[in-house]
KOLZA-584311 format. One line per field, with one value per residue: x, y, z of N, C-alpha, C, O in turn. Coordinates in steps of 0.1 Angstrom, whole numbers, always signed. Example, Ala and Ser with C-alpha at 12.3 -4.5 7.8 and 13.67 -1.06 7.14 Angstrom:
BEGIN
n_u c(+132;+128);
n_v c(-57;-22);
n_w c(+78;+71);
ca_u c(+123;+137);
ca_v c(-45;-11);
ca_w c(+78;+71);
c_u c(+132;+129);
c_v c(-33;+0);
c_w c(+78;+79);
o_u c(+142;+134);
o_v c(-33;+11);
o_w c(+85;+80);
***
This chain:
BEGIN
n_u c(-355;-326;-303;-281;-281;-279;-273;-277;-265;-274;-255;-253;-275;-284;-263;-247;-254;-258;-271;-285;-263;-250;-270;-271;-245;-243;-264;-255;-232;-242;-259;-240;-229;-250;-272;-306;-312;-323;-316;-337;-346;-325;-328;-343;-326;-316;-301;-295;-269;-239;-232;-256;-271;-258;-263;-291;-295;-282;-299;-323;-317;-307;-280;-247;-230;-200;-168;-152;-168;-176;-151;-144;-167;-167;-144;-153;-175;-163;-148;-169;-179;-158;-162;-189;-201;-218;-224;-254;-276;-271;-264;-240;-241;-263;-254;-234;-249;-260;-262;-259;-242;-228;-228;-220;-238;-237;-245;-224;-190;-161;-139;-152;-168;-149;-138;-160;-172;-150;-146;-166;-161;-170;-159;-142;-158;-171;-154;-137;-160;-175;-194;-197;-216;-201;-189;-206;-228;-252;-267;-286;-320;-318;-313;-286;-264;-272;-274;-248;-235;-246;-238;-210;-208;-217;-244;-277;-302;-328;-322;-314;-315;-323;-313;-326;-329;-339;-361;-352;-333;-349;-366;-346;-336;-359;-363;-342;-350;-351;-358;-368;-361;-373;-357;-361;-349;-329;-316;-327;-352;-384;-419;-441;-421;-417;-441;-437;-416;-427;-446;-430;-421;-410;-409;-413;-412;-390;-377;-357;-326;-321;-341;-335;-320;-340;-359;-345;-340;-366;-372;-353;-362;-382;-407;-436;-432;-439;-468;-464;-456;-464;-440;-421;-439;-445;-438;-460;-459;-443;-442);
n_v c(-876;-897;-919;-914;-888;-852;-821;-789;-758;-724;-694;-665;-652;-676;-693;-672;-641;-618;-603;-579;-562;-561;-549;-523;-514;-514;-496;-472;-468;-465;-443;-424;-421;-410;-425;-434;-454;-471;-487;-504;-507;-522;-547;-563;-575;-597;-629;-626;-625;-605;-595;-596;-579;-554;-551;-549;-526;-507;-509;-500;-474;-462;-457;-469;-486;-474;-487;-497;-502;-527;-536;-514;-513;-539;-538;-521;-535;-559;-548;-541;-566;-577;-563;-566;-591;-621;-656;-673;-679;-710;-725;-738;-760;-773;-781;-799;-819;-833;-861;-864;-857;-824;-791;-759;-735;-707;-672;-655;-645;-666;-656;-639;-658;-674;-655;-646;-670;-680;-660;-665;-690;-712;-721;-743;-764;-769;-767;-786;-781;-758;-738;-714;-688;-677;-698;-709;-705;-691;-673;-677;-669;-691;-727;-735;-733;-750;-774;-778;-779;-803;-821;-820;-831;-856;-864;-871;-847;-853;-862;-842;-817;-784;-755;-724;-688;-669;-658;-660;-680;-702;-706;-712;-737;-753;-753;-769;-793;-800;-804;-778;-761;-733;-707;-684;-671;-651;-617;-600;-609;-601;-595;-617;-628;-656;-665;-657;-672;-698;-696;-694;-719;-734;-763;-763;-739;-725;-710;-713;-727;-749;-766;-777;-803;-822;-817;-823;-851;-859;-857;-875;-899;-903;-893;-875;-841;-815;-793;-760;-734;-705;-678;-682;-697;-728;-760;-787;-814;-846;-866);
n_w c(-18;-14;+4;-11;-18;-25;-10;-19;-12;-14;-10;-1;+22;+30;+40;+49;+65;+45;+26;+33;+39;+14;-2;+10;+6;-23;-29;-18;-33;-59;-56;-51;-76;-90;-96;-90;-68;-40;-8;-3;-29;-40;-29;-46;-62;-50;-51;-78;-102;-102;-127;-141;-126;-129;-157;-158;-143;-159;-182;-172;-163;-185;-190;-189;-162;-146;-159;-138;-118;-106;-94;-76;-59;-49;-32;-12;-3;+7;+28;+45;+50;+65;+88;+96;+88;+94;+101;+92;+118;+136;+114;+110;+128;+117;+92;+100;+110;+88;+67;+40;+9;+4;-11;-24;-44;-59;-68;-64;-69;-72;-56;-38;-25;-13;+5;+21;+31;+44;+64;+82;+90;+75;+51;+49;+54;+31;+9;-17;-30;-41;-60;-85;-102;-122;-135;-153;-183;-180;-153;-123;-128;-145;-150;-151;-133;-111;-124;-132;-107;-97;-116;-113;-88;-92;-89;-97;-108;-97;-72;-58;-33;-28;-10;-7;-7;-24;-50;-76;-73;-64;-87;-106;-95;-96;-123;-130;-123;-96;-61;-38;-8;+8;+24;+50;+71;+72;+75;+55;+48;+46;+56;+39;+23;+25;+14;-13;-20;-19;-38;-60;-63;-41;-21;+6;+33;+56;+86;+104;+109;+126;+120;+96;+93;+100;+80;+57;+62;+61;+33;+23;+32;+14;+17;+7;-2;+22;+23;+10;+33;+52;+58;+87;+101;+117;+101;+94;+117;+112;+129);
ca_u c(-341;-321;-291;-270;-286;-270;-279;-271;-268;-271;-246;-258;-289;-287;-252;-242;-265;-250;-279;-287;-250;-247;-279;-267;-232;-246;-272;-247;-223;-250;-263;-228;-227;-261;-283;-316;-315;-322;-313;-349;-346;-315;-332;-349;-315;-312;-300;-291;-255;-235;-232;-270;-276;-253;-270;-305;-294;-279;-311;-333;-313;-303;-266;-240;-222;-185;-162;-145;-178;-175;-139;-145;-177;-162;-135;-161;-183;-155;-145;-181;-179;-149;-167;-202;-206;-220;-231;-268;-276;-273;-262;-229;-246;-272;-246;-227;-259;-264;-254;-258;-232;-232;-220;-226;-241;-240;-243;-212;-177;-152;-132;-162;-172;-137;-137;-172;-174;-139;-148;-176;-157;-177;-153;-136;-169;-176;-143;-136;-173;-181;-196;-201;-223;-190;-185;-217;-231;-263;-268;-300;-329;-315;-309;-273;-255;-276;-271;-234;-231;-250;-229;-197;-209;-221;-257;-288;-310;-339;-318;-308;-324;-316;-317;-325;-336;-343;-371;-344;-327;-360;-369;-335;-335;-370;-361;-332;-357;-347;-367;-363;-366;-371;-352;-365;-344;-319;-321;-334;-365;-395;-432;-444;-410;-420;-452;-432;-407;-436;-453;-420;-419;-404;-418;-416;-405;-386;-370;-347;-317;-322;-351;-330;-317;-352;-365;-337;-343;-380;-371;-345;-370;-391;-420;-440;-429;-451;-474;-457;-461;-461;-427;-421;-448;-439;-444;-467;-451;-445;-440);
ca_v c(-878;-910;-918;-910;-875;-841;-809;-778;-746;-711;-688;-653;-653;-690;-696;-660;-631;-608;-595;-565;-555;-559;-539;-510;-509;-510;-484;-460;-466;-461;-429;-415;-420;-403;-434;-433;-467;-471;-500;-513;-511;-532;-560;-571;-582;-609;-641;-622;-623;-591;-590;-594;-567;-542;-550;-544;-512;-499;-508;-491;-460;-456;-454;-480;-483;-473;-500;-502;-503;-540;-536;-505;-517;-551;-535;-515;-546;-568;-542;-542;-580;-579;-556;-569;-603;-632;-668;-675;-687;-724;-731;-748;-772;-780;-787;-810;-830;-839;-873;-863;-848;-810;-782;-745;-730;-692;-662;-647;-649;-675;-648;-635;-670;-678;-646;-646;-683;-681;-651;-671;-704;-723;-724;-756;-774;-771;-768;-777;-782;-745;-735;-700;-685;-674;-711;-713;-694;-683;-673;-679;-681;-703;-739;-739;-735;-761;-786;-779;-784;-817;-829;-820;-839;-869;-868;-867;-836;-858;-866;-829;-808;-771;-746;-711;-677;-660;-662;-664;-693;-712;-708;-719;-750;-760;-755;-780;-806;-803;-800;-767;-756;-719;-702;-670;-666;-640;-603;-593;-616;-594;-601;-621;-634;-670;-668;-655;-684;-709;-693;-696;-734;-741;-773;-759;-727;-725;-698;-717;-737;-760;-775;-783;-818;-829;-815;-831;-865;-862;-859;-886;-911;-905;-888;-864;-828;-808;-781;-747;-727;-690;-676;-681;-707;-742;-770;-798;-825;-859;-877);
ca_w c(-15;-9;+11;-20;-23;-24;-5;-25;-5;-18;+0;+5;+27;+34;+48;+55;+65;+38;+16;+37;+38;+0;-7;+14;-1;-37;-30;-15;-44;-70;-54;-53;-91;-96;-99;-80;-62;-25;-2;-6;-44;-43;-24;-56;-69;-42;-59;-91;-103;-103;-141;-145;-118;-136;-170;-155;-139;-171;-191;-165;-162;-198;-191;-183;-150;-149;-161;-126;-107;-98;-86;-65;-50;-42;-21;-1;+3;+14;+40;+53;+54;+76;+100;+99;+83;+103;+96;+96;+131;+137;+101;+111;+134;+108;+82;+106;+113;+76;+62;+26;+4;+4;-19;-26;-57;-56;-78;-61;-75;-64;-47;-28;-17;-4;+16;+30;+39;+53;+75;+92;+94;+68;+38;+49;+55;+17;-1;-29;-37;-40;-74;-88;-115;-132;-141;-163;-192;-175;-139;-118;-126;-154;-142;-155;-121;-103;-131;-132;-94;-96;-125;-106;-76;-96;-84;-107;-103;-90;-59;-52;-25;-28;+0;-14;-1;-34;-60;-88;-70;-64;-100;-112;-90;-101;-137;-131;-119;-82;-50;-32;+5;+8;+37;+53;+84;+71;+78;+44;+45;+53;+55;+25;+15;+24;+4;-26;-23;-21;-51;-70;-64;-30;-16;+20;+37;+70;+90;+115;+104;+134;+114;+83;+93;+99;+67;+47;+65;+56;+19;+21;+34;+3;+20;-2;+4;+28;+16;+13;+45;+54;+65;+101;+107;+117;+92;+101;+122;+106;+139);
c_u c(-338;-309;-279;-274;-276;-279;-271;-275;-265;-262;-252;-273;-293;-276;-247;-253;-259;-259;-282;-275;-248;-257;-276;-255;-235;-254;-264;-237;-230;-255;-252;-225;-239;-273;-293;-320;-313;-318;-325;-350;-337;-319;-338;-339;-310;-312;-296;-276;-251;-235;-246;-275;-271;-260;-284;-305;-291;-291;-321;-330;-309;-289;-258;-233;-207;-179;-156;-155;-177;-163;-140;-155;-173;-153;-143;-170;-175;-150;-157;-182;-170;-154;-180;-207;-207;-227;-246;-269;-279;-269;-250;-233;-255;-264;-239;-236;-264;-255;-252;-246;-237;-223;-227;-227;-246;-237;-230;-200;-170;-144;-140;-166;-161;-136;-148;-174;-162;-140;-157;-173;-164;-170;-148;-146;-174;-165;-139;-150;-181;-182;-202;-207;-213;-186;-195;-221;-242;-265;-283;-308;-328;-311;-294;-264;-259;-272;-256;-229;-234;-241;-215;-197;-213;-234;-267;-296;-322;-335;-311;-319;-317;-322;-315;-334;-342;-353;-363;-338;-337;-364;-359;-334;-347;-369;-350;-338;-354;-358;-360;-369;-363;-368;-355;-360;-333;-325;-329;-348;-376;-408;-435;-434;-413;-431;-446;-423;-416;-443;-443;-417;-413;-414;-422;-408;-402;-377;-359;-339;-317;-332;-346;-327;-330;-359;-358;-340;-357;-380;-363;-353;-381;-405;-423;-436;-441;-456;-466;-464;-457;-448;-429;-430;-442;-446;-451;-458;-454;-444;-452);
c_v c(-893;-908;-913;-896;-864;-829;-798;-765;-733;-705;-676;-654;-667;-694;-684;-649;-618;-599;-581;-556;-551;-548;-525;-505;-505;-498;-472;-457;-460;-446;-419;-412;-414;-412;-434;-447;-466;-485;-509;-517;-522;-546;-569;-579;-594;-621;-638;-620;-608;-586;-588;-581;-555;-540;-544;-530;-503;-498;-499;-477;-453;-453;-465;-476;-481;-486;-506;-503;-516;-540;-527;-508;-529;-548;-529;-526;-556;-562;-543;-556;-583;-573;-561;-583;-614;-644;-667;-683;-702;-732;-741;-761;-780;-787;-800;-822;-837;-851;-872;-855;-834;-802;-769;-742;-716;-683;-654;-653;-658;-668;-643;-646;-674;-668;-647;-659;-684;-672;-657;-685;-715;-728;-739;-767;-778;-774;-782;-777;-769;-740;-721;-698;-681;-686;-716;-701;-685;-684;-676;-667;-692;-715;-742;-742;-747;-774;-789;-785;-799;-826;-830;-830;-854;-874;-863;-856;-841;-861;-853;-821;-795;-762;-732;-701;-667;-666;-667;-678;-704;-716;-716;-734;-759;-763;-766;-793;-810;-798;-788;-764;-741;-715;-688;-665;-656;-626;-596;-598;-609;-601;-605;-628;-649;-673;-667;-667;-696;-708;-696;-711;-741;-751;-770;-747;-728;-714;-700;-728;-750;-770;-782;-798;-826;-829;-823;-846;-868;-865;-872;-899;-913;-900;-877;-851;-822;-797;-769;-740;-712;-689;-675;-690;-721;-751;-781;-809;-838;-870;-879);
c_w c(-11;-1;+2;-26;-21;-19;-11;-18;-14;-7;+7;+9;+31;+44;+56;+54;+59;+29;+20;+36;+23;-6;-3;+7;-16;-38;-28;-27;-56;-68;-55;-68;-98;-100;-87;-75;-47;-21;-5;-20;-47;-38;-35;-64;-61;-51;-74;-92;-105;-118;-146;-138;-126;-150;-168;-152;-151;-181;-185;-165;-175;-199;-184;-171;-154;-150;-148;-115;-99;-89;-74;-55;-42;-30;-9;+5;+11;+28;+50;+58;+66;+89;+105;+97;+94;+96;+100;+109;+129;+124;+102;+117;+125;+97;+88;+109;+100;+72;+47;+22;+3;-6;-19;-40;-56;-68;-76;-68;-66;-53;-35;-19;-8;+8;+26;+38;+48;+66;+86;+95;+87;+55;+38;+50;+41;+7;-4;-36;-35;-54;-75;-101;-126;-140;-152;-172;-187;-160;-135;-123;-136;-145;-143;-142;-113;-111;-131;-118;-93;-104;-119;-94;-79;-91;-94;-100;-94;-75;-52;-45;-23;-17;-5;-6;-11;-44;-72;-85;-70;-78;-108;-108;-96;-116;-140;-127;-104;-72;-42;-18;+5;+23;+39;+66;+84;+73;+67;+41;+53;+52;+40;+18;+14;+14;-10;-30;-26;-35;-63;-72;-53;-24;-1;+23;+52;+73;+101;+110;+113;+129;+101;+83;+92;+86;+56;+49;+60;+41;+16;+22;+23;+6;+10;+5;+10;+20;+19;+24;+44;+61;+80;+108;+106;+107;+100;+105;+115;+116;+147);
o_u c(-346;-304;-269;-270;-265;-290;-259;-287;-254;-261;-256;-281;-304;-278;-243;-261;-255;-254;-281;-275;-245;-253;-277;-255;-230;-252;-266;-235;-225;-254;-254;-219;-239;-282;-289;-332;-302;-318;-323;-353;-340;-313;-338;-342;-299;-322;-294;-270;-260;-239;-249;-283;-279;-263;-288;-313;-297;-294;-327;-338;-309;-285;-263;-230;-203;-183;-154;-152;-177;-164;-137;-153;-177;-155;-140;-171;-179;-149;-155;-186;-174;-151;-183;-217;-198;-234;-249;-261;-288;-271;-251;-230;-255;-268;-239;-232;-271;-243;-243;-240;-249;-211;-238;-218;-257;-230;-226;-200;-172;-143;-136;-167;-164;-135;-146;-176;-163;-136;-155;-181;-165;-174;-151;-144;-179;-167;-138;-150;-192;-171;-211;-205;-216;-179;-193;-218;-242;-264;-292;-303;-336;-305;-290;-257;-250;-268;-251;-221;-226;-237;-209;-187;-213;-236;-267;-298;-325;-344;-304;-330;-306;-334;-304;-344;-349;-353;-366;-338;-335;-365;-362;-332;-345;-372;-350;-331;-354;-365;-348;-382;-352;-374;-352;-365;-327;-337;-336;-355;-377;-408;-433;-436;-410;-429;-450;-423;-413;-444;-447;-411;-410;-426;-432;-397;-411;-371;-354;-344;-312;-332;-352;-332;-330;-365;-364;-342;-359;-386;-367;-351;-388;-414;-414;-438;-452;-449;-461;-476;-448;-444;-438;-430;-435;-458;-447;-449;-466;-444;-453);
o_v c(-899;-897;-907;-893;-866;-826;-796;-762;-733;-711;-677;-657;-668;-699;-685;-649;-609;-588;-572;-545;-540;-540;-516;-494;-495;-490;-462;-446;-452;-438;-408;-402;-412;-408;-435;-451;-462;-495;-521;-528;-531;-556;-581;-587;-600;-624;-648;-614;-600;-575;-578;-574;-545;-529;-536;-522;-492;-487;-491;-468;-441;-446;-470;-464;-487;-496;-518;-505;-515;-545;-531;-507;-531;-554;-533;-527;-560;-569;-545;-559;-589;-578;-560;-588;-615;-642;-661;-693;-706;-744;-752;-772;-792;-798;-810;-833;-847;-850;-879;-848;-832;-806;-767;-745;-714;-686;-646;-664;-659;-673;-644;-645;-678;-673;-649;-658;-690;-676;-654;-692;-726;-738;-746;-779;-789;-781;-790;-772;-769;-737;-717;-706;-682;-685;-726;-690;-673;-696;-677;-656;-701;-713;-752;-752;-754;-784;-800;-794;-807;-837;-841;-836;-862;-886;-852;-856;-834;-862;-855;-820;-794;-762;-728;-704;-658;-678;-678;-686;-715;-728;-725;-743;-770;-774;-773;-803;-821;-789;-788;-765;-737;-718;-679;-655;-653;-625;-587;-593;-611;-613;-597;-633;-655;-683;-675;-671;-704;-717;-700;-715;-753;-748;-775;-744;-732;-708;-691;-739;-760;-782;-791;-805;-836;-839;-829;-854;-880;-874;-879;-909;-923;-903;-870;-850;-823;-792;-768;-740;-708;-697;-668;-692;-724;-749;-783;-813;-841;-882;-887);
o_w c(-6;+0;+8;-37;-15;-24;-8;-18;-20;+4;+18;+1;+37;+55;+67;+44;+66;+25;+12;+32;+20;-13;-11;+3;-20;-47;-35;-31;-63;-78;-60;-71;-110;-107;-76;-77;-42;-29;-8;-23;-55;-42;-34;-72;-65;-58;-81;-83;-109;-120;-153;-144;-128;-154;-176;-157;-152;-186;-192;-166;-176;-209;-173;-169;-164;-143;-146;-103;-87;-78;-62;-43;-31;-20;+2;+18;+22;+38;+62;+69;+76;+100;+117;+103;+102;+86;+110;+109;+122;+123;+96;+113;+125;+94;+81;+110;+102;+74;+42;+30;+2;-8;-14;-48;-52;-77;-84;-73;-54;-42;-23;-7;+4;+19;+38;+50;+59;+76;+98;+102;+92;+50;+29;+46;+39;-3;+6;-47;-30;-61;-68;-111;-138;-150;-159;-169;-189;-155;-144;-123;-136;-134;-137;-142;-108;-104;-131;-118;-88;-100;-119;-91;-71;-89;-98;-88;-85;-67;-42;-50;-18;-15;-8;+0;-8;-47;-78;-94;-75;-82;-116;-117;-99;-121;-150;-127;-101;-75;-40;-17;+4;+32;+30;+72;+94;+72;+70;+33;+65;+47;+31;+7;+3;+7;-19;-42;-35;-42;-74;-82;-54;-22;+3;+16;+60;+65;+107;+108;+109;+133;+96;+74;+85;+81;+47;+40;+55;+36;+6;+15;+24;-1;+6;+17;+5;+11;+31;+26;+37;+69;+84;+120;+97;+104;+112;+97;+112;+113;+156);
***
C-alpha cells in the first residue's frame, strides 16, 4: 500500500454483525417452504450474493424458489435488522483512524446496504462510495466487484487492501490482484474460520477492529505482509 491506496470493506460480517441474523431468517423461511436447510447450512452462503444463493438452493433441491422469495424474505430480514443489528465492535473508530480512501464492496443490494449501514451509523462514512454486486455481471468469488470498486475510486488493484470475512470474498479479491486481510471478529466466525480465510489467500487474519489501522499502516509502508495466522491469535509485532 502507498499513501494513495484504497481500503475496500466488505459489509456483512466486516462492518455489521449481520451474517448470523441472515442465516437464521433464510433458514426459517426455507423450512416454512419445505426446504431442508438449517441455520448452520446457511452459513456456507456467507459472502455469496442472493441471486447465487437462490440458484444453488434450486439446483440442490431440484425445485426453484418461489418468485417472491427475495421480496418476502427481505422484509423479514429488514425487520430483524431493525431489532437486532449492530456494528462490528470498534469498526467506526478504526475507519476514522485511516488516512487512505475507503469504500464498500458488498454482495448485498444497494437498498440493503443503505438500510443496514444507516441503522448502525456507518452509511455517511462511506457514501457515495458503496458498491453492490448488482452493479457487475458476476458476484464474488469472481473479481468483478472489486475491480469495479477500484475503477470507480481511481486506484489500481495493486494499491487496494480488502477487508473480508468470507472465503468467496477473499478469493474474489485475490483474483482481482489485491491484498486481503481476513476478519474473524463477527458472530458467525467459528473455530477454523481464520485458517480457511488464510488458505483462501488472506495475507493476515485478525479478530479485533482496533488492530486494523496498524495493519493498514504496515501495508502502506511497503512492508511485506505477515504470515497468515490462526483466528484469534495476535499477529507478530513489527515494532
